[in-house]
C-alpha positions, 0 to 999 in steps of 0.5 A: 615333175618331168622336164616337159611338165616343168617347161609347160607349167612355167610357161603358163605362169609366165604368160599370165604375167605377160598378158598384163604388160602394156604395148609400149613395154612389149615394144621396148623388149622387142627392140632390144631383142632385135638389137641383141640379135645383131650384136650377137651375130657371130655366136649365131653363125657359129652355132649354125655352122655346127648344125650345117656340118651335121646336116652335111654329114647326115646327107640332108637334101639341098632344100633342107640345108637351105632352110637350115642355113643362116647368113648375116643377111638372114640374121639381119632379116630376123632382126628387121622382122622383129622391128616390123612387129614393133611397128604393128598395132598390138591386138591385145585389148582392142575392143569392138562394140556389138550391141545393146539389148532391150533390157539395157545390158551392153555387149562388146568383145575384147581381144586377149592372148591365147595363153601358151602356144607350142610351136613344133617345126623342123630345120628353120632356125629363123622360126625361133625368133619369128615365133618368139617375137610374134607370141611375145607381142600378142601376149602369149608364152611360147614353147619351141620344139625345133628339129634336131637339125637346127637345135644348136642354132635355135638354142643360141637364138633363144639365149640371146632373146632370154637376155632381153627378157632378163634385162626387163625383169621378165621370166625366161619361161616366156620363150622356151626351147625344148633342149632335147629333140627326142620324139618321146618328149614331143609326145609328152609335150602334146599331152600338156593340155593343162598348160598349153592352149594351141599347137602349131606344127610346121614342117613335113607331112610326117611331122604334121600327121604325127602332131595331129594324131597325138595331140590332146591340145587344139592343132592348127596345121601348117601343111605342105605347099603344093602351089599351082600357077594356072595360065589361062587362055587370056594370059599375057605370056610374058607375065605368065613366064615371069610368074612361073620363074619367080614362083619356081626358081627364086627360092625352091625350098619354101612352102610358097614356091610353085610345084605345079604348072597348069596350062589352058589348051588354047595357049599351050602351043604358044606358052609351053615352048617359052616355059620349056626354054626358060625352065631348062636355062634354070636347070628345072627338072620337068614332070609332065602329063603326056600331052605337055611332055612333047614340049620338053626335053627328057620330061618325066611322064606322070600318070593322071594320079601322079601329081600333087608332090611337094618337090622343094627343089628345081622340079615342077609338074606340068599339066595341060588342061582343057579349060578353067574347069579342068584347072579347078578340078586339078587343084581340088584333087592335088592342091594343099589349101596353101596358095594358088595363082591364075594368070589371065586378062579375063576378069570373069575367069579371075573372079571365078578362080578366086571364088572357086579355089579352096586355098588360104591364098588365091592370087591373080597375076601375082607371084605365089612367093607373095604368100607370106606374112611380111609380104601381106603386111602382117610382119613376120608370120608364125606360119601359113595355116592350111586348116580352117579353124580361127586362122587360114593363111599367113598367121600374124599377131591377130591370129594369135589372139582370141576374143572374150565377151564383155557385158556391162549392166546396171543390175539387170537380172534374167526373168 
């Protein structure tokens, strides 16, 4: 039996044991995991330093290195995220009554774990802790295949989480990290449909496409974030400026950062000079359509088909549009079904935008940076789904479960 088949088989066996664990016990384990992350901060930082040194030697981009970086504050955020998950209601076992049939049988549904989730991701070591905790609370085993960039960090985090499992007499196989980043092993992992129930890829376009094209297991895509801010004719200009700066510059290397700015013709002459000055102060490189480029110094002119890039850096694409319809058409063509924002004081425009835009999160007068599981009250998220299966948008605990029918009768038989 190969390494990957052993990992998958053991995870499936362990998941059946976890499915029977009550909520109070799961929460005890999670509290211990959070405590141990804090207690072993030095070991995590040492492993992360190895990954960062390798990233620098390989010339990885600043955005990639930012995703890879762990600090004491980010480790604390991981631990606090697990504690937030503890505070959330356990979806497993929740029941809802549906109906009673004329023949007297009673029908309800109960939430159950999916089984074993395979998480494939790139240079985000915090995903190791987030995904492990979310899967554990929702009763699922998890196999984590991180990128080679974060392997040392991921293995260090997993070792700490394993310590908590062992303390409570639970199998380490509930949380498995593939110890070798060889793509051939990932391909083998994607064939394990006997043991795995769901694959969630989270990373760049190439990774998502590879997983989708090669998996024999259902895939929920967590695709790129080409997020737009549309400044409508009825916008408060200062509010729009705040949304732009927060969405673009607060943290650039994340999927809910803004990559596009759309501005209504009627307000362009007033808003774009303000935007140009503010973005220049932050060192943001501008890619612009011909009409909006005149408001910026040294803007890179984009052709009509040149939009839709995920920069993950201090860069943004700017386009002047005729009206709300123009903004909707642009988003339809270049958006990635992630997060879209409108800034407006026109309630009708806001409602039409939210009803019309095909994205997992659609916001009115709020920063795209709120498109995040913790900010939306889900606790830590396993990712933001951009494909429309049973989950769309930030995936929290409930998204990692499904429902089964419960039918109760008194001896009824079908005629």
